[in-house]
N, C-alpha and C positions, 0 to 999 in steps of 0.2 A: 504494500500500500504506500501512495505516497503521502508525503507528509504536507500541511501548507505551508506556503511560503511565509518566509519569517520578516520581520517589520522591515527590517533591512532592505530585505529584498523587494518588499512592496515599494518603498521608497527609491529603490536606484530603478523600479522600473516606471514609477513616474517621472522622476528625473531624464530619463531616456527618451521618455514619449514627449516630454516639454521640450527638450531640448531639439528631437528628431523635426519637430513641425518647424521651428526658427530655420536649422538647418536646410529644410528642403523649401523653404518661403525665400531664403537666400539664392537658392540653386535657380529657383524658377527666377526669381527677380536677373540672375545674372546671364540664362538664357536668354531673355528678352530682351535685356539692353546691354549689357556689357561684351556678350560674344558677337552682335552682328556689329558692333563697333572695333572690336578686336578686327574681325573678319574683313572691314572695309580697309582697315590699314594693311592687312595681310594682302588685301588684293592690288590696294594702291603700291605695293613695293613687291609686284611678281613673287607673291611668296604662297604657299599653299594656303587655304583655308583651315578653320578649325571646323571637323565635322563632328556633330552626334549621331550616333547608330541611335536611332528610335526603334530599331527592329531588338536591341539586345536585349538578351535576360535581364530581369532585374536581380539586384543578389537576394533579395527576400523570397524566401520561399515558403509555400503555404503548404509543404509537407509536414506531417511531424514527424521530428526526430526523436529517434527513440535509440 
């Protein structure tokens, strides 16, 4: 039988969930503003642009790891 999560584990999970929301928000902002600006500069310099693979699998897996 599995034990219930400890208070420290529950607190750590709450911290991770809070922080991940902030990280995802900053990532979306980067993709919508900073990345296009960077790619314009790269294009003007005849350098390859940064491409984000939208079909790449996410690192999060919905499989239960046991």
